[in-house]
C-alpha positions in Angstrom: -18.7 -31.6 -18.6 -19.1 -31.3 -14.8 -16.3 -29.8 -12.8 -15.4 -27.6 -9.9 -16.3 -23.9 -10.5 -13.6 -21.3 -9.8 -14.5 -19.0 -6.9 -14.5 -16.0 -9.2 -17.5 -17.5 -11.0 -19.5 -18.5 -7.9 -18.8 -15.6 -5.5 -21.5 -13.6 -7.3 -24.3 -15.8 -5.8 -22.8 -15.9 -2.2 -24.2 -13.7 0.5 -23.1 -13.2 4.1 -19.4 -13.2 3.8 -17.5 -12.0 6.8 -14.2 -11.3 4.9 -14.1 -12.1 1.2 -10.3 -11.7 1.3 -9.8 -14.4 3.9 -12.7 -16.7 2.9 -12.3 -17.1 -0.9 -9.8 -19.6 -2.3 -9.2 -20.5 -6.0 -11.9 -23.2 -6.0 -13.3 -23.0 -2.5 -15.1 -20.8 0.0 -14.5 -21.0 3.8 -17.8 -21.1 5.7 -18.2 -19.4 9.1 -20.3 -20.6 12.0 -23.4 -18.6 12.7 -24.9 -20.7 15.4 -24.4 -24.0 17.2 -27.0 -26.3 18.7 -26.5 -29.4 20.9 -28.3 -32.5 19.8 -30.5 -33.4 22.8 -32.3 -36.5 21.7 -32.3 -38.5 18.5 -35.1 -38.6 16.0 -36.5 -41.6 14.2 -36.6 -42.9 10.7 -38.7 -45.4 8.9 -39.0 -46.5 5.3 -42.1 -44.6 4.3 -41.5 -41.4 6.4 -44.8 -41.5 8.3 -42.9 -42.1 11.5 -40.0 -39.7 10.8 -39.1 -37.5 13.7 -36.3 -34.9 13.7 -33.8 -34.9 16.5 -34.3 -32.2 19.1 -31.7 -29.5 19.6 -30.8 -26.9 22.1 -29.4 -23.6 20.7 -26.2 -22.7 22.5 -25.2 -19.1 23.3 -21.6 -18.0 22.9 -20.0 -16.4 26.0 -17.7 -13.4 25.9 -14.5 -13.5 28.0 -14.8 -9.8 28.6 -17.5 -7.2 28.0 -15.2 -5.4 25.5 -14.7 -8.5 23.4 -16.8 -8.2 20.2 -17.3 -12.0 19.8 -18.0 -14.8 22.2 -16.9 -18.4 22.4 -18.8 -21.7 22.5 -17.1 -24.2 24.9 -18.1 -27.6 23.6 -17.9 -30.8 25.5 -17.4 -34.1 23.5 -20.5 -35.0 21.6 -22.8 -34.1 18.7 -23.7 -30.6 17.6 -25.4 -28.9 14.6 -23.7 -26.0 12.8 -25.5 -23.3 10.8 -23.5 -20.9 8.6 -23.4 -17.2 8.1 -23.0 -17.6 4.3 -25.9 -18.3 2.0 -25.3 -19.7 -1.5 -28.2 -19.6 -4.1 -26.8 -20.6 -7.5 -28.6 -19.2 -10.6 -28.4 -22.6 -12.3 -28.3 -26.2 -10.9 -25.1 -26.9 -9.1 -23.9 -29.1 -6.2 -22.4 -27.5 -3.1 -20.1 -29.8 -1.2 -19.4 -28.8 2.4 -16.3 -30.3 3.9 -14.7 -29.9 7.4 -12.0 -27.1 7.4 -8.4 -28.4 7.9 -8.3 -26.3 11.1 -11.4 -28.0 12.5 -9.8 -31.4 12.0 -6.5 -30.3 13.6 -8.5 -28.9 16.6 -9.9 -32.4 17.3 -13.3 -32.3 15.7 -14.9 -33.1 12.4 -18.2 -32.9 10.6 -20.0 -34.9 8.0 -19.6 -34.3 4.3 -22.8 -32.5 3.2 -24.0 -32.0 -0.4 -26.8 -29.5 -1.1 -28.1 -27.6 -4.1 -28.2 -24.3 -2.1 -27.0 -23.2 1.3 -29.5 -21.4 3.4 -30.5 -21.2 7.1 -32.2 -24.7 6.9 -28.9 -26.4 6.1 -27.0 -27.9 9.1 -24.0 -30.1 9.3 -23.4 -32.6 12.2 -20.3 -31.6 14.1 -18.6 -34.4 16.2 -16.4 -33.0 19.0 -13.7 -35.4 20.2 -12.8 -36.4 23.8 -10.8 -33.2 24.4 -13.7 -30.8 23.8 -13.5 -27.8 21.5 -13.7 -24.0 21.8 -15.2 -22.2 18.7 -15.3 -18.4 18.5 -18.3 -16.7 16.8 -17.7 -16.4 13.0 -14.8 -18.9 13.0 -14.1 -20.6 9.7 -15.2 -24.2 10.4 -16.0 -25.6 6.9 -15.1 -25.3 3.3 -17.5 -25.3 0.3 -16.6 -26.4 -3.2 -19.1 -26.0 -6.0 -19.6 -28.3 -9.0 -21.6 -27.7 -12.1 -24.0 -30.3 -13.3 -23.2 -29.8 -17.0 
């Protein structure tokens, strides 16, 4: 029977954790932001895929408030952005990884799409929507939560 996998079972195939103590829950894993890109122009979709075109994006650089500060901040205006994560998840057997917005992200006035993948790598992005007040995100901030489900 399919069900959510306890983190003690899936943490063995997770790489790139910033702090296991803070990121691992009973049945979830907090995901941290590695990079952010601004969506510059939309792509195109058709039925067959021959006219498919990916959206263009601009990689944003975080800015440090002081030289001594180890991590910088992204100051985001309202709009659409793409998030990539530090963590990589490569399950040994077929599983579904569901990526949800972190409660703190929602409380800060932003959200992102629910994303379901079979593995989490550098190719996976989620679409972040920043509300009218804008949003500041620090490098390595916990922005999402992953839960993993077995297919059996």
